[in-house]
ROROBA-942119 format. One record per residue (C-alpha): residue in one letter; z, x, y. Coordinates in steps of 0.1 Angstrom, whole numbers. Layout:
# residues N
<rest = a | Z = Z | X = X | Y = Y>
...
# end
This chain:
# residues 252
<rest = m | Z = 1157 | X = 934 | Y = 925>
<rest = e | Z = 1130 | X = 914 | Y = 945>
<rest = p | Z = 1095 | X = 916 | Y = 931>
<rest = l | Z = 1069 | X = 936 | Y = 950>
<rest = l | Z = 1041 | X = 913 | Y = 937>
<rest = e | Z = 1047 | X = 877 | Y = 925>
<rest = v | Z = 1019 | X = 855 | Y = 912>
<rest = r | Z = 1027 | X = 818 | Y = 908>
<rest = n | Z = 1006 | X = 793 | Y = 889>
<rest = l | Z = 974 | X = 813 | Y = 897>
<rest = t | Z = 942 | X = 795 | Y = 887>
<rest = k | Z = 906 | X = 805 | Y = 894>
<rest = i | Z = 878 | X = 781 | Y = 883>
<rest = f | Z = 842 | X = 791 | Y = 885>
<rest = q | Z = 814 | X = 766 | Y = 884>
<rest = k | Z = 777 | X = 773 | Y = 882>
<rest = k | Z = 751 | X = 747 | Y = 891>
<rest = g | Z = 745 | X = 725 | Y = 862>
<rest = q | Z = 772 | X = 740 | Y = 840>
<rest = t | Z = 808 | X = 730 | Y = 832>
<rest = e | Z = 837 | X = 745 | Y = 849>
<rest = l | Z = 852 | X = 777 | Y = 836>
<rest = a | Z = 889 | X = 785 | Y = 842>
<rest = a | Z = 887 | X = 823 | Y = 844>
<rest = v | Z = 925 | X = 823 | Y = 851>
<rest = d | Z = 946 | X = 794 | Y = 840>
<rest = h | Z = 980 | X = 788 | Y = 856>
<rest = l | Z = 992 | X = 824 | Y = 854>
<rest = n | Z = 1027 | X = 835 | Y = 864>
<rest = f | Z = 1041 | X = 871 | Y = 866>
<rest = c | Z = 1061 | X = 895 | Y = 887>
<rest = l | Z = 1056 | X = 932 | Y = 893>
<rest = y | Z = 1086 | X = 951 | Y = 906>
<rest = p | Z = 1088 | X = 982 | Y = 929>
<rest = k | Z = 1079 | X = 1015 | Y = 911>
<rest = e | Z = 1070 | X = 995 | Y = 879>
<rest = t | Z = 1038 | X = 999 | Y = 860>
<rest = l | Z = 1026 | X = 966 | Y = 846>
<rest = g | Z = 996 | X = 965 | Y = 822>
<rest = i | Z = 973 | X = 935 | Y = 817>
<rest = v | Z = 952 | X = 936 | Y = 785>
<rest = g | Z = 927 | X = 914 | Y = 768>
<rest = e | Z = 892 | X = 912 | Y = 756>
<rest = s | Z = 862 | X = 909 | Y = 779>
<rest = g | Z = 863 | X = 875 | Y = 794>
<rest = s | Z = 901 | X = 872 | Y = 792>
<rest = g | Z = 904 | X = 869 | Y = 830>
<rest = k | Z = 922 | X = 902 | Y = 836>
<rest = s | Z = 897 | X = 915 | Y = 862>
<rest = t | Z = 896 | X = 881 | Y = 879>
<rest = v | Z = 934 | X = 885 | Y = 884>
<rest = a | Z = 928 | X = 919 | Y = 901>
<rest = k | Z = 902 | X = 904 | Y = 925>
<rest = a | Z = 925 | X = 874 | Y = 933>
<rest = v | Z = 956 | X = 896 | Y = 939>
<rest = t | Z = 936 | X = 919 | Y = 963>
<rest = r | Z = 920 | X = 888 | Y = 980>
<rest = l | Z = 885 | X = 898 | Y = 970>
<rest = i | Z = 881 | X = 862 | Y = 958>
<rest = d | Z = 899 | X = 830 | Y = 968>
<rest = v | Z = 920 | X = 812 | Y = 943>
<rest = t | Z = 915 | X = 776 | Y = 932>
<rest = e | Z = 952 | X = 769 | Y = 928>
<rest = g | Z = 985 | X = 788 | Y = 930>
<rest = e | Z = 1001 | X = 814 | Y = 953>
<rest = i | Z = 1003 | X = 852 | Y = 956>
<rest = f | Z = 1033 | X = 868 | Y = 973>
<rest = l | Z = 1035 | X = 905 | Y = 983>
<rest = k | Z = 1069 | X = 918 | Y = 994>
<rest = g | Z = 1080 | X = 881 | Y = 997>
<rest = e | Z = 1051 | X = 871 | Y = 1020>
<rest = n | Z = 1026 | X = 845 | Y = 1009>
<rest = i | Z = 992 | X = 862 | Y = 1012>
<rest = t | Z = 972 | X = 836 | Y = 994>
<rest = f | Z = 953 | X = 823 | Y = 1024>
<rest = l | Z = 956 | X = 852 | Y = 1049>
<rest = k | Z = 924 | X = 860 | Y = 1068>
<rest = g | Z = 911 | X = 886 | Y = 1093>
<rest = r | Z = 937 | X = 906 | Y = 1111>
<rest = e | Z = 966 | X = 893 | Y = 1090>
<rest = l | Z = 949 | X = 902 | Y = 1058>
<rest = r | Z = 940 | X = 937 | Y = 1070>
<rest = r | Z = 976 | X = 942 | Y = 1080>
<rest = i | Z = 989 | X = 934 | Y = 1045>
<rest = c | Z = 961 | X = 954 | Y = 1028>
<rest = r | Z = 979 | X = 985 | Y = 1039>
<rest = s | Z = 1005 | X = 978 | Y = 1012>
<rest = y | Z = 980 | X = 978 | Y = 983>
<rest = q | Z = 948 | X = 995 | Y = 973>
<rest = m | Z = 924 | X = 992 | Y = 944>
<rest = v | Z = 907 | X = 1017 | Y = 921>
<rest = f | Z = 875 | X = 1002 | Y = 905>
<rest = q | Z = 858 | X = 1007 | Y = 871>
<rest = s | Z = 827 | X = 1023 | Y = 886>
<rest = p | Z = 838 | X = 1051 | Y = 910>
<rest = a | Z = 803 | X = 1059 | Y = 922>
<rest = g | Z = 795 | X = 1022 | Y = 929>
<rest = s | Z = 827 | X = 1019 | Y = 950>
<rest = f | Z = 815 | X = 1046 | Y = 975>
<rest = d | Z = 787 | X = 1042 | Y = 1000>
<rest = p | Z = 759 | X = 1065 | Y = 987>
<rest = r | Z = 748 | X = 1073 | Y = 1022>
<rest = k | Z = 782 | X = 1088 | Y = 1031>
<rest = t | Z = 801 | X = 1118 | Y = 1019>
<rest = l | Z = 832 | X = 1115 | Y = 998>
<rest = g | Z = 852 | X = 1127 | Y = 1028>
<rest = d | Z = 839 | X = 1099 | Y = 1050>
<rest = g | Z = 847 | X = 1074 | Y = 1023>
<rest = i | Z = 882 | X = 1087 | Y = 1017>
<rest = g | Z = 889 | X = 1089 | Y = 1055>
<rest = e | Z = 875 | X = 1055 | Y = 1064>
<rest = s | Z = 908 | X = 1036 | Y = 1062>
<rest = l | Z = 924 | X = 1064 | Y = 1084>
<rest = k | Z = 896 | X = 1060 | Y = 1109>
<rest = n | Z = 901 | X = 1023 | Y = 1110>
<rest = a | Z = 938 | X = 1030 | Y = 1116>
<rest = g | Z = 929 | X = 1051 | Y = 1147>
<rest = v | Z = 938 | X = 1085 | Y = 1132>
<rest = p | Z = 921 | X = 1112 | Y = 1153>
<rest = r | Z = 891 | X = 1130 | Y = 1137>
<rest = k | Z = 908 | X = 1165 | Y = 1134>
<rest = e | Z = 939 | X = 1150 | Y = 1118>
<rest = r | Z = 917 | X = 1128 | Y = 1095>
<rest = i | Z = 898 | X = 1158 | Y = 1082>
<rest = k | Z = 931 | X = 1176 | Y = 1074>
<rest = r | Z = 945 | X = 1145 | Y = 1057>
<rest = v | Z = 914 | X = 1141 | Y = 1035>
<rest = e | Z = 917 | X = 1177 | Y = 1024>
<rest = e | Z = 953 | X = 1171 | Y = 1015>
<rest = l | Z = 944 | X = 1140 | Y = 995>
<rest = l | Z = 917 | X = 1158 | Y = 976>
<rest = d | Z = 941 | X = 1186 | Y = 967>
<rest = q | Z = 967 | X = 1160 | Y = 955>
<rest = c | Z = 940 | X = 1146 | Y = 932>
<rest = g | Z = 929 | X = 1179 | Y = 918>
<rest = l | Z = 897 | X = 1185 | Y = 939>
<rest = p | Z = 888 | X = 1214 | Y = 962>
<rest = a | Z = 885 | X = 1206 | Y = 999>
<rest = e | Z = 848 | X = 1213 | Y = 998>
<rest = y | Z = 843 | X = 1180 | Y = 979>
<rest = a | Z = 848 | X = 1162 | Y = 1011>
<rest = r | Z = 812 | X = 1173 | Y = 1020>
<rest = r | Z = 796 | X = 1161 | Y = 988>
<rest = y | Z = 780 | X = 1128 | Y = 981>
<rest = p | Z = 789 | X = 1105 | Y = 952>
<rest = r | Z = 757 | X = 1114 | Y = 934>
<rest = e | Z = 766 | X = 1151 | Y = 935>
<rest = v | Z = 798 | X = 1149 | Y = 914>
<rest = s | Z = 807 | X = 1138 | Y = 879>
<rest = g | Z = 822 | X = 1105 | Y = 870>
<rest = g | Z = 857 | X = 1120 | Y = 866>
<rest = q | Z = 855 | X = 1138 | Y = 899>
<rest = c | Z = 843 | X = 1107 | Y = 917>
<rest = q | Z = 872 | X = 1087 | Y = 902>
<rest = r | Z = 896 | X = 1114 | Y = 915>
<rest = a | Z = 880 | X = 1109 | Y = 949>
<rest = a | Z = 884 | X = 1072 | Y = 946>
<rest = i | Z = 921 | X = 1076 | Y = 938>
<rest = a | Z = 924 | X = 1099 | Y = 968>
<rest = r | Z = 908 | X = 1072 | Y = 990>
<rest = a | Z = 933 | X = 1046 | Y = 976>
<rest = l | Z = 962 | X = 1068 | Y = 985>
<rest = a | Z = 950 | X = 1075 | Y = 1021>
<rest = i | Z = 972 | X = 1049 | Y = 1038>
<rest = g | Z = 1002 | X = 1052 | Y = 1016>
<rest = p | Z = 1001 | X = 1020 | Y = 996>
<rest = e | Z = 1032 | X = 1007 | Y = 977>
<rest = l | Z = 1009 | X = 991 | Y = 950>
<rest = l | Z = 979 | X = 1006 | Y = 933>
<rest = i | Z = 957 | X = 982 | Y = 913>
<rest = c | Z = 936 | X = 999 | Y = 887>
<rest = d | Z = 909 | X = 976 | Y = 873>
<rest = e | Z = 895 | X = 994 | Y = 841>
<rest = a | Z = 897 | X = 1026 | Y = 861>
<rest = t | Z = 892 | X = 1049 | Y = 831>
<rest = s | Z = 870 | X = 1028 | Y = 809>
<rest = a | Z = 837 | X = 1043 | Y = 821>
<rest = l | Z = 850 | X = 1079 | Y = 815>
<rest = d | Z = 848 | X = 1100 | Y = 783>
<rest = v | Z = 880 | X = 1105 | Y = 764>
<rest = t | Z = 887 | X = 1140 | Y = 778>
<rest = v | Z = 882 | X = 1130 | Y = 814>
<rest = q | Z = 901 | X = 1097 | Y = 808>
<rest = k | Z = 931 | X = 1117 | Y = 797>
<rest = q | Z = 929 | X = 1139 | Y = 828>
<rest = v | Z = 927 | X = 1108 | Y = 851>
<rest = m | Z = 957 | X = 1092 | Y = 833>
<rest = e | Z = 977 | X = 1124 | Y = 837>
<rest = l | Z = 968 | X = 1124 | Y = 874>
<rest = l | Z = 979 | X = 1087 | Y = 878>
<rest = a | Z = 1012 | X = 1095 | Y = 861>
<rest = k | Z = 1018 | X = 1124 | Y = 883>
<rest = l | Z = 1011 | X = 1105 | Y = 915>
<rest = r | Z = 1032 | X = 1075 | Y = 904>
<rest = k | Z = 1062 | X = 1099 | Y = 900>
<rest = e | Z = 1056 | X = 1117 | Y = 932>
<rest = k | Z = 1049 | X = 1087 | Y = 954>
<rest = g | Z = 1070 | X = 1060 | Y = 938>
<rest = m | Z = 1042 | X = 1035 | Y = 936>
<rest = a | Z = 1040 | X = 1004 | Y = 916>
<rest = i | Z = 1008 | X = 1001 | Y = 895>
<rest = l | Z = 990 | X = 971 | Y = 881>
<rest = f | Z = 970 | X = 986 | Y = 853>
<rest = i | Z = 942 | X = 964 | Y = 839>
<rest = c | Z = 927 | X = 977 | Y = 807>
<rest = h | Z = 912 | X = 966 | Y = 774>
<rest = d | Z = 927 | X = 997 | Y = 756>
<rest = l | Z = 961 | X = 989 | Y = 742>
<rest = a | Z = 967 | X = 1026 | Y = 732>
<rest = l | Z = 964 | X = 1036 | Y = 769>
<rest = v | Z = 986 | X = 1008 | Y = 781>
<rest = q | Z = 1013 | X = 1016 | Y = 755>
<rest = q | Z = 1016 | X = 1052 | Y = 768>
<rest = f | Z = 1014 | X = 1044 | Y = 805>
<rest = c | Z = 1031 | X = 1010 | Y = 812>
<rest = d | Z = 1066 | X = 997 | Y = 815>
<rest = r | Z = 1056 | X = 961 | Y = 806>
<rest = i | Z = 1025 | X = 945 | Y = 791>
<rest = l | Z = 1009 | X = 911 | Y = 797>
<rest = v | Z = 983 | X = 899 | Y = 771>
<rest = m | Z = 957 | X = 875 | Y = 783>
<rest = k | Z = 933 | X = 853 | Y = 763>
<rest = e | Z = 907 | X = 829 | Y = 779>
<rest = g | Z = 925 | X = 830 | Y = 812>
<rest = k | Z = 960 | X = 824 | Y = 799>
<rest = l | Z = 990 | X = 846 | Y = 794>
<rest = i | Z = 998 | X = 844 | Y = 757>
<rest = e | Z = 1023 | X = 873 | Y = 752>
<rest = s | Z = 1044 | X = 897 | Y = 773>
<rest = g | Z = 1071 | X = 923 | Y = 769>
<rest = t | Z = 1077 | X = 960 | Y = 768>
<rest = p | Z = 1051 | X = 982 | Y = 749>
<rest = d | Z = 1075 | X = 984 | Y = 719>
<rest = e | Z = 1080 | X = 946 | Y = 718>
<rest = v | Z = 1043 | X = 937 | Y = 722>
<rest = i | Z = 1027 | X = 965 | Y = 701>
<rest = r | Z = 1053 | X = 970 | Y = 674>
<rest = h | Z = 1063 | X = 934 | Y = 670>
<rest = p | Z = 1034 | X = 912 | Y = 682>
<rest = k | Z = 1039 | X = 875 | Y = 680>
<rest = e | Z = 1003 | X = 863 | Y = 684>
<rest = e | Z = 974 | X = 868 | Y = 660>
<rest = y | Z = 952 | X = 876 | Y = 690>
<rest = t | Z = 975 | X = 905 | Y = 700>
<rest = k | Z = 975 | X = 918 | Y = 664>
<rest = r | Z = 937 | X = 919 | Y = 665>
<rest = l | Z = 937 | X = 938 | Y = 698>
<rest = i | Z = 961 | X = 963 | Y = 682>
<rest = d | Z = 941 | X = 967 | Y = 650>
<rest = a | Z = 910 | X = 974 | Y = 671>
<rest = v | Z = 924 | X = 1005 | Y = 688>
<rest = l | Z = 956 | X = 1017 | Y = 671>
# end
Protein backbone atom coordinates (compact mmCIF):
# COMPACT_ATOMS: atom_id res chain seq x y z
CA UNK A 1 0.00 0.00 0.00
CA UNK A 2 1.28 3.46 -0.91
CA UNK A 3 1.55 5.91 2.01
CA UNK A 4 -0.88 8.81 2.21
CA UNK A 5 1.75 10.95 3.92
CA UNK A 6 5.50 10.41 3.73
CA UNK A 7 8.09 12.50 5.55
CA UNK A 8 11.72 12.14 4.45
CA UNK A 9 14.67 13.50 6.40
CA UNK A 10 12.55 16.34 7.83
CA UNK A 11 14.62 18.94 9.64
CA UNK A 12 13.55 22.28 11.08
CA UNK A 13 16.14 24.57 12.64
CA UNK A 14 15.18 27.72 14.52
CA UNK A 15 17.68 30.46 15.28
CA UNK A 16 17.03 33.52 17.39
CA UNK A 17 19.28 36.53 17.17
CA UNK A 18 22.35 36.08 19.32
CA UNK A 19 21.51 32.47 20.18
CA UNK A 20 22.70 29.11 18.93
CA UNK A 21 20.69 27.11 16.44
CA UNK A 22 17.98 24.77 17.74
CA UNK A 23 17.02 21.69 15.74
CA UNK A 24 13.34 21.39 16.69
CA UNK A 25 13.04 18.44 14.29
CA UNK A 26 16.17 16.51 13.34
CA UNK A 27 16.17 14.26 10.23
CA UNK A 28 12.79 12.66 10.87
CA UNK A 29 11.39 9.91 8.64
CA UNK A 30 7.95 8.29 8.80
CA UNK A 31 4.95 7.20 6.72
CA UNK A 32 1.22 7.36 7.42
CA UNK A 33 -1.04 5.06 5.44
CA UNK A 34 -4.67 5.56 4.30
CA UNK A 35 -7.21 5.08 7.13
CA UNK A 36 -4.38 4.64 9.66
CA UNK A 37 -4.11 6.54 12.95
CA UNK A 38 -0.51 7.41 13.79
CA UNK A 39 0.36 8.90 17.16
CA UNK A 40 3.37 11.12 17.84
CA UNK A 41 4.25 11.45 21.53
CA UNK A 42 6.94 13.19 23.51
CA UNK A 43 7.53 15.73 26.22
CA UNK A 44 7.16 19.46 25.68
CA UNK A 45 9.95 20.57 23.36
CA UNK A 46 10.29 17.17 21.69
CA UNK A 47 9.38 18.65 18.29
CA UNK A 48 6.04 16.94 17.76
CA UNK A 49 4.02 20.14 17.20
CA UNK A 50 6.71 21.44 14.85
CA UNK A 51 6.14 18.29 12.79
CA UNK A 52 2.42 19.13 12.55
CA UNK A 53 3.16 22.69 11.42
CA UNK A 54 5.68 21.49 8.84
CA UNK A 55 3.39 18.79 7.44
CA UNK A 56 0.54 21.30 7.05
CA UNK A 57 2.95 23.84 5.53
CA UNK A 58 2.32 26.40 8.26
CA UNK A 59 6.10 26.66 8.49
CA UNK A 60 8.85 25.99 5.94
CA UNK A 61 11.34 23.19 6.53
CA UNK A 62 15.10 23.63 6.72
CA UNK A 63 15.80 20.30 5.07
CA UNK A 64 13.89 17.24 3.85
CA UNK A 65 10.74 16.53 1.88
CA UNK A 66 7.03 16.00 2.53
CA UNK A 67 4.90 13.90 0.18
CA UNK A 68 1.10 13.76 0.21
CA UNK A 69 -0.49 11.07 -1.99
CA UNK A 70 2.85 10.75 -3.77
CA UNK A 71 3.14 14.47 -4.56
CA UNK A 72 6.02 16.50 -3.18
CA UNK A 73 4.34 19.38 -1.31
CA UNK A 74 7.45 20.69 0.45
CA UNK A 75 7.76 23.88 -1.55
CA UNK A 76 4.25 24.42 -2.91
CA UNK A 77 2.94 27.99 -2.72
CA UNK A 78 -0.23 29.91 -3.52
CA UNK A 79 -2.81 28.20 -5.70
CA UNK A 80 -0.98 24.87 -5.76
CA UNK A 81 -0.78 24.78 -1.96
CA UNK A 82 -4.48 25.68 -1.62
CA UNK A 83 -5.31 22.83 -3.99
CA UNK A 84 -3.47 20.25 -1.93
CA UNK A 85 -4.83 21.66 1.35
CA UNK A 86 -8.20 20.14 0.45
CA UNK A 87 -6.67 16.74 1.24
CA UNK A 88 -5.76 17.56 4.85
CA UNK A 89 -7.07 19.70 7.69
CA UNK A 90 -5.83 20.49 11.19
CA UNK A 91 -7.49 20.59 14.61
CA UNK A 92 -5.58 22.81 17.04
CA UNK A 93 -5.03 22.69 20.80
CA UNK A 94 -6.93 25.91 21.50
CA UNK A 95 -10.32 25.69 19.76
CA UNK A 96 -11.43 29.23 20.64
CA UNK A 97 -8.13 30.65 19.45
CA UNK A 98 -8.50 28.93 16.08
CA UNK A 99 -11.77 30.76 15.30
CA UNK A 100 -12.15 34.44 14.40
CA UNK A 101 -13.89 35.92 17.48
CA UNK A 102 -15.74 38.41 15.24
CA UNK A 103 -17.45 35.64 13.27
CA UNK A 104 -20.02 33.04 14.25
CA UNK A 105 -19.07 29.39 14.43
CA UNK A 106 -21.19 28.80 11.34
CA UNK A 107 -19.18 31.35 9.37
CA UNK A 108 -15.95 29.73 10.51
CA UNK A 109 -17.10 26.23 9.65
CA UNK A 110 -18.39 27.33 6.26
CA UNK A 111 -15.40 29.45 5.25
CA UNK A 112 -13.68 26.70 3.25
CA UNK A 113 -16.99 25.94 1.51
CA UNK A 114 -17.36 29.62 0.63
CA UNK A 115 -13.81 29.69 -0.75
CA UNK A 116 -14.70 26.63 -2.85
CA UNK A 117 -17.64 28.52 -4.39
CA UNK A 118 -20.46 26.64 -2.63
CA UNK A 119 -23.69 28.74 -2.82
CA UNK A 120 -24.87 30.32 0.45
CA UNK A 121 -28.05 28.25 0.80
CA UNK A 122 -26.20 25.00 0.27
CA UNK A 123 -23.44 26.20 2.58
CA UNK A 124 -25.86 26.81 5.46
CA UNK A 125 -27.34 23.34 5.04
CA UNK A 126 -23.91 21.74 4.93
CA UNK A 127 -22.79 23.56 8.09
CA UNK A 128 -25.86 22.29 9.94
CA UNK A 129 -25.10 18.74 8.78
CA UNK A 130 -21.50 19.04 9.97
CA UNK A 131 -22.60 20.34 13.37
CA UNK A 132 -25.01 17.42 13.70
CA UNK A 133 -22.26 14.93 12.81
CA UNK A 134 -20.16 16.45 15.59
CA UNK A 135 -22.92 16.35 18.19
CA UNK A 136 -24.00 20.00 18.18
CA UNK A 137 -27.47 21.46 17.43
CA UNK A 138 -27.88 23.55 14.27
CA UNK A 139 -28.45 26.68 16.37
CA UNK A 140 -24.75 26.65 17.33
CA UNK A 141 -24.00 27.98 13.85
CA UNK A 142 -25.26 31.36 15.09
CA UNK A 143 -23.14 31.43 18.22
CA UNK A 144 -19.74 33.03 18.68
CA UNK A 145 -16.70 31.16 20.05
CA UNK A 146 -16.96 33.02 23.37
CA UNK A 147 -20.54 31.79 23.82
CA UNK A 148 -19.74 28.07 23.96
CA UNK A 149 -17.67 25.79 26.19
CA UNK A 150 -14.22 24.52 25.28
CA UNK A 151 -15.56 21.09 24.38
CA UNK A 152 -18.34 22.53 22.23
CA UNK A 153 -15.87 24.82 20.49
CA UNK A 154 -13.56 21.88 19.76
CA UNK A 155 -16.50 19.95 18.27
CA UNK A 156 -17.14 22.97 16.04
CA UNK A 157 -13.44 23.01 15.10
CA UNK A 158 -13.67 19.34 14.09
CA UNK A 159 -16.78 20.15 12.04
CA UNK A 160 -14.82 22.90 10.28
CA UNK A 161 -11.97 20.49 9.55
CA UNK A 162 -14.41 18.01 7.97
CA UNK A 163 -16.12 20.60 5.74
CA UNK A 164 -14.18 19.86 2.55
CA UNK A 165 -13.85 16.11 3.11
CA UNK A 166 -10.14 15.70 3.92
CA UNK A 167 -8.41 12.35 3.68
CA UNK A 168 -6.06 13.29 6.53
CA UNK A 169 -6.92 14.92 9.84
CA UNK A 170 -4.03 16.31 11.88
CA UNK A 171 -4.81 16.73 15.58
CA UNK A 172 -2.18 18.76 17.43
CA UNK A 173 -2.85 18.29 21.17
CA UNK A 174 -6.53 18.58 20.27
CA UNK A 175 -7.77 17.34 23.65
CA UNK A 176 -5.07 18.57 26.04
CA UNK A 177 -6.91 21.79 26.96
CA UNK A 178 -10.10 19.91 27.89
CA UNK A 179 -11.09 18.35 31.20
CA UNK A 180 -11.09 14.56 31.44
CA UNK A 181 -14.82 14.06 30.85
CA UNK A 182 -14.93 16.34 27.80
CA UNK A 183 -11.68 14.86 26.53
CA UNK A 184 -13.28 11.39 26.55
CA UNK A 185 -16.29 12.70 24.62
CA UNK A 186 -14.11 14.33 21.95
CA UNK A 187 -12.03 11.17 21.59
CA UNK A 188 -15.21 9.13 21.11
CA UNK A 189 -16.32 11.62 18.45
CA UNK A 190 -12.99 11.34 16.61
CA UNK A 191 -13.19 7.54 16.72
CA UNK A 192 -16.73 7.62 15.31
CA UNK A 193 -15.83 10.03 12.51
CA UNK A 194 -12.71 8.05 11.64
CA UNK A 195 -14.82 4.92 11.18
CA UNK A 196 -17.60 6.67 9.25
CA UNK A 197 -15.39 8.69 6.91
CA UNK A 198 -12.37 6.43 6.55
CA UNK A 199 -9.90 9.20 7.34
CA UNK A 200 -6.29 8.84 8.32
CA UNK A 201 -5.35 10.73 11.49
CA UNK A 202 -2.00 12.10 12.64
CA UNK A 203 -2.58 12.36 16.39
CA UNK A 204 -0.03 14.46 18.26
CA UNK A 205 -0.27 14.16 22.02
CA UNK A 206 1.78 14.04 25.21
CA UNK A 207 -0.60 11.53 26.86
CA UNK A 208 0.51 7.96 26.14
CA UNK A 209 -2.67 6.54 27.68
CA UNK A 210 -4.80 8.31 25.06
CA UNK A 211 -2.47 7.32 22.25
CA UNK A 212 -2.50 3.69 23.38
CA UNK A 213 -6.31 3.54 23.11
CA UNK A 214 -6.64 5.46 19.86
CA UNK A 215 -3.68 4.83 17.57
CA UNK A 216 -2.56 1.99 15.29
CA UNK A 217 1.12 2.95 15.56
CA UNK A 218 3.17 5.25 17.77
CA UNK A 219 6.26 7.38 17.17
CA UNK A 220 8.20 8.58 20.22
CA UNK A 221 10.16 11.82 19.83
CA UNK A 222 12.87 13.30 22.02
CA UNK A 223 14.70 16.56 21.31
CA UNK A 224 13.57 16.54 17.69
CA UNK A 225 14.55 12.96 16.95
CA UNK A 226 12.57 9.77 16.51
CA UNK A 227 13.83 7.36 19.17
CA UNK A 228 11.24 4.58 19.12
CA UNK A 229 8.29 3.38 17.06
CA UNK A 230 5.86 0.49 16.80
CA UNK A 231 2.35 -0.63 17.69
CA UNK A 232 0.90 0.49 21.04
CA UNK A 233 1.63 -2.95 22.50
CA UNK A 234 5.22 -2.91 21.29
CA UNK A 235 5.99 0.60 22.51
CA UNK A 236 4.02 0.69 25.76
CA UNK A 237 4.27 -2.91 26.95
CA UNK A 238 7.83 -3.48 25.76
CA UNK A 239 9.59 -0.09 25.57
CA UNK A 240 13.22 -0.16 24.49
CA UNK A 241 14.27 3.35 25.53
CA UNK A 242 14.52 4.75 29.07
CA UNK A 243 12.89 7.97 27.85
CA UNK A 244 9.84 6.00 26.68
CA UNK A 245 9.69 4.20 30.02
CA UNK A 246 9.63 7.56 31.82
CA UNK A 247 6.76 8.76 29.62
CA UNK A 248 4.84 5.58 30.41
CA UNK A 249 5.48 5.83 34.15
CA UNK A 250 4.20 9.42 34.13
CA UNK A 251 0.73 8.55 32.82
CA UNK A 252 0.03 4.81 33.12
